[in-house]
N, C-alpha and C positions, 0 to 999 in steps of 0.2 A: 389262531390269532393272525400270521402273517397271509393263511389262505383267506380269510374271510377278508381281508381288505384287498388281496388281489381280486377276488370275485367281483367287489365293489367296482374296481375300477375297469373292469371288462365290462359292466354293466354299462357306466358312464360313456363310455364308448359306443356301444350299441344304440343307447338310446337316440341318436343321431338318424339311424334308419328305422326306429320301430316305438311303439306307445306300449306300455303293459295295460292290459284291460283288466277293469274290475269287476271281477263275477258279482252277479247279481245275487242279493241276500233274499231270502225268501221272506216273503211277509212283511217287507219293508216298501213302504210308498214314498218317496222322495218328491219333494216341492223346492222348486227352482225360486232361488231370491236373485234380487237384483245385484247384489256383491258379490257373487260367485259361489256362495255356498249352498247347502242342498240342506233342508229338515230331514229329521230322521223322527221314525218313531224311538222312544225310549228305548235302546238298546245297551243292554248290559256287557261291558267287558271286564278282561282281568287284566293288570300291568303285568308284562314279563321281564318286566327290569325296573329298578328305578327310575321314573320318567316326570321330566320336567313340566308342570304344569304354566305355560306363558299367556299373556296377555291377547296375543293373536295366532293364526295360522301358519307359523315360520320361526325360526331359531333368531330371525332379527328381535321378535318381540321380546319383553321383561318376561323373568322367571317370577310366577307368583309364589309357586313352593315347588317340592319336589316328592311325589308320590311314591313311597315305598312298593318294591317288588311284590304283585301276589296281591294288590289292594283292587277290589271291584271300584266302577265308575260306571257313569249312566250316560251314554252319548243320544245327542238331540240334533245335531248338526254335522256336517263334512264340509270340508274345502280341500280338494286336493286329497292329497294323505294324511291329512289334520283331521282330527276330531273335536266338536268341544263337549264338553263332559262336566259333570257335577261331581264332585267327591267327597263323600261325609266320614270326619273321623271326630275322635274325641282327644281333648287335651285337656289336662288337670281339672278333670272332671266335669268339663262342659262342652258341649256338643256343637261342632262346626260343619261347615259345607262351602266349599271353593266351588266356582266354575271359571273355566278356562279351556285352553287348546293343549292337546298332547298328540304327537307324533302314532299314525297308525300302526306304523312298524313295531312297537313295542306292547302291542293291545292283541289278545286272544278274545274272542267271541265266547260269553258264558252260555251254556244250552240254557234255555227254559224249559218248565213240563210241556212233554207233548215232543220235545224235538228229539230227532234221534242222534243225539250227540253221546259220545263216548265218554266214560269216566275221567278219561286221561285230559278232557278239555277241547276235542276235536268236535267237529260236526260234518255230520251227513250231507253231499250237495248231491243235486242232480250230475248223472254224468257228463261230465262237459270235456270237448277236445280241444286241447291247447296244442301251442309249436314252439319250441324251445328254440330262443332268439340267441342260444350262445351255447358251448358245449356245458354241458351240467351234470352236474354230480347227482346222484340218486342216492339217499341216506336212509338208513333203518329208523328214524325217526324225525320230528320235526324239527331240525335245528342242525347246526355245521357243528356239534358236539356229538352226534352219531356219526357211526361207521358209513363208510363209502360203499355202496354194491356196487356200483358202477358210473360209469359216466357217459350219458345220454348225448350224440352229438347234437349241433347246431342242425335247427331245421327240422327237428323230428317231430312226430305226433304222439301225443302221450294223453290217457282218457283220467280225468279226476273224479275220485269219488268222494274224497274228504277234505277238510281242511281246517288247519290249525295256525291261527295267526296269519301269517303272510306263505305259510307252506301248504303244500299239498299233495295229497297220498294218489299216486298216480299208478297204473299200468303202461309198461311199456314193451311191445313186440319187435323182435328182431330176429334177422334170420342170421347163423355162423355155419360155414361148413354145410350148408344144404340143411341144416335143421332150425327148424324155427322155436324161440325162445321168447317167454314172456315174464319179465321180471316187475316186481311192486316194489314201492317203495316210497319215501317222501323227496320232495324236491323245492326249493326256493320260487313264489311266484313273480319275485321279479325278473326272471330270466325267460317268462314264458308271455304268449300273446294268444289271445282266443279265436280261434277257428271257427270265421262266420259259417253258423248255420245256413241251408236254403231258405229265402225268405225273407234273411237279414236286411235292413235298409239302412243301418248306419245313421239314424238321423240326428237331427239338431236337437232332439228334445231335450236333451241334458245340457244344452248350452245357455249361459247367462250374460247378458248385456253389463260392459264394466266402463269405466271412464277412460275415454278416451287416453291411451297411454303409448310414451314413444320408446322403443326397445332399439337398442344395436345387437346386431348377430354376433356369435364369439366364434362360430365356425360356418362354412359353407353349409345352408341351411336350406331343405328341400320345404318347398311349399306346395301343400297337398290339397286335393276338394274336400277333403273331410277332416276331422278330429281324430286323425289316426294312422298308422302305417300301412294300414289295408286299402288306405285312399290314395288314386293315383296321383302323381307328382306332376305339378302344374308347370313348376320352374324352380329353379336354384337360384337361392340370394346369397351373394358373396359373403363372403366374413366383413365384418367390419360397416356393414349398411345398417341405415335404420327404416324401422317399420314400424306403421301405427295399428296398435291393437284395439277393437271394439267389442270383443266377444272371447268369450273362455267356455272351454269344455275340458273339465280335470285338468291336466297338464298342458293341455293344447290353447294355442289362442287363435282367434282370426285376424289376420292381419291386410294390411293394404301396404305393398312397395312399391314406389314410382322410380324409374329409373330412366335414361336415354339411351337410344341406341340408333345410330346412323341418323343423329339432329334429330330425332323425332322422342317424345316424352311418352312413356307408356305406365299404366299402373296395374297392378296384377293383385288380384285378393284372394286370399285362400288360409288355409291352418298350417299353422309350424309348431313344432315341438318348445315349450317355453324352457326345457334344459338348455336351450343354445342361445339364450336371450337376455340380454341385462339391461336395467333399466337406463336410458340416455337421458344424460343432461348436459347441456349444451353451455360450454362457458366461453364468455366475450370477454376480451379485455377492453376496456374503456378507458375513457381520459379520467384524471382523478377527479373523483366528485364528492363532495359531501352533502350526507344524509342526515336528517335528523326525525326522531321519532316524534309522531303526531299523537302518541298516544302509551301507555304503558305497553311494552314490546317484547314478544319471548325473541331470544338469539337460539339459533339451532346448529347442532355440531355439521349438519348438511345441509344440501339446498332443498329440503322440504319440512313438513310441521311434525316429523316422526320422532325426533329426538331433542327436545329441549334442554338448551346448556346453560341457559342465563336468563334473566329478565332485566329491564332497564327500563327507568321511568320517562316520561314525557320529556321531549326536548333534549334528550340524550343523542350528542353528535357522533358520525361515523364518518370515514375518508376512504372511500372504495374504490379501486381501480379495475375490479372485475364483477361482471353480474352472469348469473346462472338462470336460464329457462330451462326448468326440470321437465322431469318425463310425462308429466300432465299438464305442463303449460304452465305454470306459474314461474313468476319472477322473483330471485333473491339474488341481495348484493353479498359479495363475500367483504367481510369486515373484520378488522383486529380487535378483540375487546381484552383486556387483561393480560396480553402476552399469548391469547390465543386464536386462531383463525376460525371464526362463525361467520353463520348466514341470517341474515336479518329479510324477512319478507317485503318487498317491494310495497305491499298496501298498508305496512304500519308506518311508513317514512315519507318524508318531503324531501326534494331536493332544495339545498340552499347554495347560493353562488357567494363563494367566497369576495372579499374588497382585499383590492390592493392598493397601498397608498405608499408615499413617501417613508422610508426607515423613520421611526418615532420613537421617542426614548419615554419610558414611563416608569412612575416611582410606585411603589406598594404601599397603599394606605393601612394597610395590614398585613399581620403573619398571614400566609395563604400557602397554595401548592401549585407546583407546576403537573398538568395531567397529561396523560400520555394521549387521550382525545378530548374535544369539546364536549365534556359531562363529567359532573361530578361521581357518577357512577363508574368512572373508568379508573384505571390505575395512578396511583399518585407517584410521580417520578421521583420529585425533589423539594424539599420545604423552602418557601422563598419567604425571609424574615420581612418584617416593615422597614420600609424607606430603599429596600432594595432598587437598584433601577436596571430595567428591562429595556429592548428594543425589539419593535416590531413592523412589520411592513404587511402585515396581512390578518383581516379578521374575519370570523366567520361567525355570523350569527353575533352573540354577545359575548365574543371569545377571541382573544389575539393569539395567535400563532408565535412563538419565542423561543429562546434557547436560554439556559441558565444551567448554572453548573454542571456543563459537559454535556446536558441532556437537552432534547427538543421536545416540546410539546404544547400544551394550550393552558392558557391562565384566563380567569374572569375578568372581561375587561370591568365589569362594575367595581372591583379592587383595587383600581389603579388611577392615577391621575397623570395627567402629562406633566413632564419632567423639563423644566427649562435651565439648562445649563450654565454656568456663569464663564463662557469659552466659547470659542468658534472654532470650527475645523478647516484647514485647506487642503484640497487631495494633492497629493504627491505620487509621482511614479517614476519607476526604474532607477530607485536609490536602493543603496544596501548599505547597512550600518553593523558596525562590531560592537557587541557588547563589551564594555570592558570592565564589569563586575558582577556580580550575580546579584541580577536584576528581579525584582516583583512586576510581574503585569498585573494591574489593577484595572477593576471594573470602570472607575473613572479617573481622568486626570488630576488625581487628588491624593496626597499621602497619606489621609483620612479613608479611603476608598478599599473597599475589599479588595484583598490579594485573591487572585484568582490561580495563578501560578508562578513559580520563581524558574526565571530562564537563566541560565549558567553562563559565567564568563566565556568570551572567545566565540559565541555563538553570533551567526549572521543571519540578521532581520532584515525585513523589506517592508517598512511603514508603508500605508497606504495614506495618511493624513499627519497633518503637523497640526496641532492647537496651537493657539492664541497665547496659551502660559507655559509654552516650551516642550509641551509632552506630545509622543507621536502612537498614533494608533497602530496596532498590529494584529496578525493572528499569527499565533502560535500552540502548536500542539492541540487544535481543535477548538480553541477557545478565543474570542477577540476581547480586548481590551488597551490599556495605556502604558507605555513605559515613559519614565522620565528622559528626556534628552540630557541630561547631565551624565548618563551613562552609555550615551551614544557616541560611537567616532565613525563620521563617514566614510566609505570604503571610495576610494579612487581610482579605477580603472584605465589607464592611458588611451586616448582617442587617437586613431592613427588613419593617414588618407591610404587610398587603393593602392597610389602610386607606388610607395615603399613597401607595401604589404609584402610582394616577393622578396626585396632583401632582408625584410624582420623575419623571415620564417625561411630563408634561403641555408642550407646546409654549407657550414664555415669551411667544409674540408674537401670543398670542390674547386680547383683553382679557377682565377678570373682572366678574363682577356684582355683586362685593363693594362694600359701602354704606362712607361715610364715615364713619357712625355705628357700625356694627362695628368698623371698625379703632380708632376711638377708646375705644370700649367696652377691647376686648382690651389696648391698650396701658395705660391707666389700672389694670387688674386687674395687670399684669405688674408696673408701676411700683410698685405697692404703698405710694403716698403718698410716695414719693421724689420728690425735684427729677428732673424730666423733661424733656428738650428736644422731647419727641414728643408732648407731651399736647394733643389738638385738632388735629393735625395729616394727619388722614386725609385730607380733602378734596386737601391737596397731593399726596398719594401718586397719587390719582384722575388730577388732574390732569395731573401728570408722565408718569402712563403713557400716558394720552391723548394727549399729545403727540409723543411719541416711538416710542409702538407697543408697550411693553410692559406685562406683565399688573402692573395696581395691584395687587392681593392679594400677589404674588409681592413686589414692591418694599417693600410695608410689614413682611410677615413677614422679608426681609432685614435692613431697618434695625433690628427688634425684635431680630433675633438678634445683629448685628454689634455693636449698640451697649446692650444690655442695656435694652430698651425706652427709650434714651435718656438712660439714667443713669451711663453710662462716663465715664470720664475725659475720653477725646477728645471725645464727644460734648458734654459740658458745657464744655471746656475750648475746643475746637477748631471745634465744630458739626460735625465728622467722624464721620457715622454708621456709615461703612462701613470704616472704616481705610484707606482711599485714602492711598497715599503711604509708609504704615507698613511696619517691617520688624522681623522677629524681635529682631533686635540693639538694636533703639531705636525701638519702638513709638509712643512719645509724639512726641519731638520729631522724628522723621522725618516724620511723618504731615501732610498739608496739612492747613491753618487755612484754613476756609470762613469768608464774610462771615457768613453766615447758615444757618439749618438748612435753610430753603427751596431756598438756592441749591443744598445738598449734595443733597438729594434729586432736583431736576433733572439736577445733574451725575451723578449714578450711573445715572439712566434714559438718558442720552445715550450714556455711557460703555460701559454693557453692551451697548445695540441697536447701537453701532459695533463693537463687538468680540467679546464672546462669545456673541451672538447673531446675526452677520453671517457667514453661511456661507463669506465670502471670507477672512476674516480667519483668522490662523494661532491664535487662540486656542478656534475655534471646533470644539467635540469633539460638537454637539448642542446644539438648542435647547431643552435641559430641564436640570434640578437635575443628575440622573443622580448617581453616587458614586465613589469612589474606593480602589483595593486597593492597600496598602502593606505591607510587611514589618513584622514585630513589633517587631525589635531596632533596624535602620538606619532605618527610615520610608520605605524605596526603593518609589516608585509604582512598580506593575506595569501599564505602559501597556496590556497585551492584555485586561487585567480591569478597566479603567476607562474612565469615560465620562462625557459631559455637561461640564457648566460645573463641576464639581466636580473634572474633570481638570487644570485648572488655576487655578482661581479660588481654593481656599481649600488649605491644608496638611492640614486637619483633614479623615480619610476619611470622615466620617459630616455633614460639612457639608449636604449636600444633602439627605439624611434630616431634620436637624433643622430647614431653613427648610421643607420639605415638612409636616412636622408642625403647624410654626405656621400655615400655610394651611388646614391641617385644624380644628385649634383655630377659626381665626376663622370660616370658612365652611366647612363640610362639603361635598366634591367631590359633584357631579352631573354624571353624562355629558352630559346634555341643556344643560348651561348651556354645551357647549364642540363639542357634534358637527356643529351648522350655522353655526358660526363660522369664519371664514378667518384664518390666521395675517398680521399686518401685516408686510410684507415690505421696506418703506423702511427704507434704511439712513442716518442721519446722519452727518455728518463728526465726528469724535472733538473732545469739548470740550478746550477750551485749559487749561492747568493754571492753577487758580484764584490770584487776588491774594493775597499773604498772608504772612506771617512771624512767627518766632518772635523776639523782643527779650530778649537776657538781660541782668542786671544787670551793671556796669560792671569788677566785679574777679574775673570768671570766667578762672581761669589754666588753659592747656592746655598739653600737651608734645605735638610732632610725633613721630608713629613713623616717618616714614618721610619721605623730600623732600617738601616741598609748593611748588606753583608758584603766586605771587600775581601779581594785577591792581591796578592803580590804580581800577579801578571794576568793574563787573559785566560784564565782556566780555572775551573774549579778545583780548589785545594781546602780540603775540610781542616786537613792539620795546621795550613797558615791562615785562615780566614780571620777577618776582624769585622766586628760589627760596630756602626757608630750608630746613638740613639737619636728617636727624633728630635728634631730642634738644633742639632751639630751641624754648624756652617764648616762648608769646605769649598775648595775652587773646581769649577768645570772645566776641563782641559779637552777631551776629544771624546765624539760618539762615533762609532761603527756601523756598517750597514748590518752587521749582526746583533745590534742593540748592545754592543759591551760600552762602558763608559768609564773613561779614564779621568780621575781627580786626583787633587791634592788634599791632604789632611796632614794636619801636624808636619808639614813640610816632606811630606813623604808620598811619594804616586803610588796610586792603588787604581785596580780594575773593580768595576760591579756590572751584575746583569740583572740585580734586582730592579730596576726601573722598568715599569711597563709603559711604553710612550701613550698607547692607546687611552691611557689614563694617568699620564706623568704627574697630574697635581697631587695623586694619591701620595708620590715618591717624593718629589722635589718642588721646590720654589726657587727660579732663578733671578734674581735682584736685577742685573744689569748689563743684558745681553741682548745687544740690537742687531738688525741686517738691514742694510740697505737696499731699499725698494725700488730707486730712480736709477734710470741709464748710468748715470753720475753723479756724484753728490760733492757738493764743494763744502771743504773747511775751511771756516772763518777764525778768524782772531779773536771775535766778540759774538755776541749772541743777536745780531740782527745781519741784514744785505749790506749794512754801511761798513760793517768792516770788513778787511782785506782778507784774501783767499790765503789759506795757507797750506792748501796742499786737496787734494779729492780722493774719492773711494768710489769704487766698481759698483754695479750692480750684482747684489744676493753678499756682497761681503758682509763679515761678521766684525762687530765693534763694540768696543770695552766703553761703556757709559760711566762717566765718573758718578761717586756717591759722596753727599754731604758729610757732615760730622753725626748727623743721626742714622746715616746709614740709608738714605733715601736718594733718590736718582738727583744728578744734582741738574737744574734745568732753569732757565728763566725766559718766562712765556710759553711759545712753543717750540722753544730751541732747548736742544742736548749738549753738555757740556761731555766730550770724549777724550780717552786716554788715549794717545797715538805710541808708537813704537820710543822705546826709551823715553818714557814717562812725560813727554810732551803732551799740552792738552789744547784742545780747541774746541769750536762748536759748529753743531750741524742741525740744518731745520728737521724740528721730531714731524712735517708732515710726509719725509721719505727714509723714516727709520721705523721696522716693525719691532717690537720688542717680544722676543721669545721666550716661551717656558716660563713664564711669570704665573 
């Protein structure tokens, strides 16, 4: 079997150069037909294998039945190597006759009475000279199952005297070592060509006219003066070129080939072997076009009418972006039908232009379907229930194009009516919102409307419209619908000017060229004559920046911003310029108390370099100021839109922008100041919490809001601890920078670290602790300015407010009664007192 296929491969290659000549069959008179077939006198053949009977002369035609090996058929027509035959057989007592086409490769002629046929099925023929077209095995019998006698070289002549199917009995004479030998045996006719005898004309008497057909060459192909390799080569047509065929002779076609050479067009006409041609279909991309059938029409699997795949009724629509002009000039459109790519003949459809209009909503009048194409014979994509609302901005004939249930298709316009919503929409742009809870995306802005999909909490969405009833229109996961504004929180991304942008993203580990004088002048201007702890501290900022590798201009701007240029209560009362240790719940009391302003500046430089400007620290989000994006209502940070120190350092989203503005105002940015400077990458240890504490007046009464654990000293000692229960009262004495609190309970002093000042209300409530907010506050003998002054208090000084018999603050109008040292009492205006830790 392997040898057989190898021989066939050789044959295919050889066909480029030669054509196999059919030997004339004695007694047969052929009649040329217009379709390319040849009429035969009824000729009996026997099948040499199980053989498919087909509807036409080729393997592309449908199989009618399989004729068993050894059965007799009667041939009446021939086309190439195919025969139209009749085959009679009996099945279940009934006789049947089938007519169709079979390959001549599996037929052998049945001898009739008077012919010189042998008993083995061979036929005597007139001696005919052939030439081998390849190296060819001579065998002991007519088939590859017989033993090889020798191999006849390509181009040698042999003389045939008998034939069996496509095999010939031949004599071959050759000389070897001076001696002449003649061998007789069987060879395949597939590798023979007839040697013309004198007087042979090679006329076109066996040619047939065919429908003009366009072919494409599959190899470089010789065009000849006649239908066979014996004819002269006119021209070689390159591979991939198109030719037009108008006549046929066996497996040869008469074609015209047009080409251009040196700017001139030429047309050559001649004969080529069909073995190196394929029918040529021209595929052309077109603008998307809708076509509707004008009658019941067939759809085909290819751009021809040979292979019907489906049938559709009149007025069925298709969308096409490609047309095909097939090999015989017919035009087909490529379409999609029920998931398959098929073709419809142009003569069966008409073009329909779509109508584009403003997006309009329609309501289903009945249960209906979304179809793949504008036709009820196309695939149903998804069911649309009655009262469902769709949106469309394009119609084709009596169909709307729309999307529903995540799919896009067409609905019948007659099953829908215009929908009039009870709301209006306003277009919005460039706005982002955070989804604050799992949120349903609905078809309409109404809680009764169908749910399209659920959007997860913390998803960021970008609405396109806002409705008059407070809903937002969005697109999510390919679905367009509405969400309630009650579960959206607008995201605010800080805006900044181009002038401060360089400072906003400057590497703060690079040194600045700012001078102490420039810093001092800016602080003095900002203090506006008020008491400031930052006056003349410019050199301290520069020295601290050099020591720890932090931009001094940034340190100064940070202190100015955080402390109000050194005039804030924290800076004046605790030398705390940066709010270190402070919490929003208790900004003054919780904050660290520094021994001096200079120590506070050095502390902040060291702390920032060890944390926010340290690439290995969790607080590092870039060595620059940056900004923070937060939601409008709940102030939730949006991590994906936040960057730099501002990410963690400050709750104010515009903190970085404000610091950069101070830097620009002190010293305008110059790129040259930083272009050739490397950042200082040294990382110091974090500074220890500074020593310091807030000492309160002795009569400050507090109540435990939860159980508190007490220790005899300022250290955890499980063996000597004491727990006071929720509701217990005690006196508050002192709070240290490391958040230990000294208190008096049952006339004994204890320490506790149970109080968390970021949420102190969960732990304690203080009844009567006040702090002076004025620069100086007069103490008077009575509750008005009409009473004499009996003393004064300094800014940020803690005071004990007197309690009445019911345990409430003693006051008269807006005046507080306070307890002075030694138990003496006086009155102060409540306008200048801040009640702490209530």
